[in-house]
C-alpha positions as CSV (number, residue, x, y, z in Angstrom):
1,X,116.7,116.9,76.6
2,X,119.3,115.4,78.8
3,X,123.1,115.8,78.7
4,X,123.1,112.1,77.8
5,X,121.0,112.6,74.7
6,X,123.2,115.6,73.7
7,X,126.2,113.3,74.1
8,X,124.6,110.7,72.0
9,X,124.1,113.3,69.2
10,X,127.6,114.6,69.5
11,X,129.2,111.2,69.4
12,X,127.0,110.2,66.5
13,X,128.0,113.3,64.6
14,X,131.7,113.0,65.2
15,X,132.3,109.3,65.9
16,X,134.3,110.5,68.9
17,X,133.2,109.7,72.5
18,X,135.3,112.4,74.1
19,X,136.0,115.4,71.9
20,X,132.7,116.2,70.2
21,X,131.7,119.5,71.8
22,X,133.5,121.9,69.5
23,X,132.3,120.0,66.4
24,X,128.7,120.0,67.6
25,X,129.0,123.8,68.3
26,X,130.2,124.3,64.7
27,X,127.4,122.1,63.3
28,X,124.7,123.8,65.3
29,X,125.8,127.2,64.0
30,X,124.0,126.5,60.7
31,X,120.8,125.9,62.6
32,X,120.8,129.0,64.9
33,X,117.3,130.5,65.0
34,X,118.7,134.0,64.5
35,X,120.4,133.0,61.3
36,X,123.2,130.7,60.2
37,X,126.6,131.4,61.7
38,X,130.0,129.6,61.6
39,X,129.6,128.3,65.1
40,X,127.8,128.8,68.4
41,X,129.8,129.3,71.6
42,X,131.5,126.0,72.4
43,X,131.3,126.9,76.1
44,X,127.6,126.6,75.9
45,X,127.8,123.1,74.5
46,X,130.3,122.2,77.3
47,X,127.8,123.6,79.9
48,X,124.9,121.6,78.3
49,X,127.1,118.6,78.3
50,X,127.9,118.8,82.0
51,X,124.4,119.8,83.0
52,X,125.3,123.2,84.4
53,X,123.1,125.0,81.7
54,X,119.8,123.9,80.4
55,X,119.9,122.9,76.7
56,X,118.0,125.5,74.7
57,X,114.7,124.5,73.0
58,X,116.0,125.4,69.5
59,X,118.9,123.0,70.0
60,X,116.5,120.2,70.9
61,X,114.6,120.9,67.8
62,X,117.6,121.3,65.5
63,X,119.5,118.1,66.6
64,X,117.4,115.5,64.8
65,X,117.5,117.5,61.5
66,X,121.3,118.1,61.9
67,X,121.9,114.4,62.3
68,X,119.6,113.5,59.4
69,X,121.3,116.1,57.2
70,X,124.8,114.8,58.2
71,X,123.7,111.2,57.5
72,X,122.5,112.2,54.0
73,X,125.9,113.9,53.3
74,X,127.7,110.7,54.5
75,X,125.5,108.5,52.3
76,X,126.2,110.7,49.3
77,X,129.9,110.5,50.1
78,X,129.8,106.8,50.5
79,X,128.1,106.4,47.1
80,X,130.8,108.5,45.4
81,X,133.4,106.3,47.1
82,X,131.7,103.1,45.8
83,X,131.5,104.6,42.3
84,X,135.2,105.5,42.4
85,X,136.1,102.0,43.6
86,X,134.0,100.5,40.8
87,X,135.7,102.7,38.2
88,X,139.1,101.6,39.4
89,X,138.1,97.9,39.3
90,X,136.7,98.3,35.8
91,X,139.9,100.0,34.6
92,X,142.1,97.3,36.2
93,X,139.9,94.3,35.1
94,X,141.6,92.3,32.4
95,X,139.9,92.7,29.0
96,X,139.3,89.8,26.6
97,X,142.2,88.3,24.6
98,X,144.1,90.8,22.6
99,X,144.6,90.3,18.9
100,X,148.1,90.0,17.7
């Protein structure tokens, strides 16, 4: 994996083209091969990013699943937002004529 692909993953995860290293380190913690943890060392991600350290095989394997999992979470969140918007519109929509 190249630093460019790592950057593409980090940017896709965060929506940020500059400050994604720490967020990616936190996200990768859940996929660590020795067991889930809060984060991995953000300095490792920075070194992978600048090419001074080879990206570990487990990271290469974890990134596609991490991105797919995150996409599923975003899709579920988007659906809840659409449902809330529909509920608000339904509540505000004028009803038929009222009887006097």
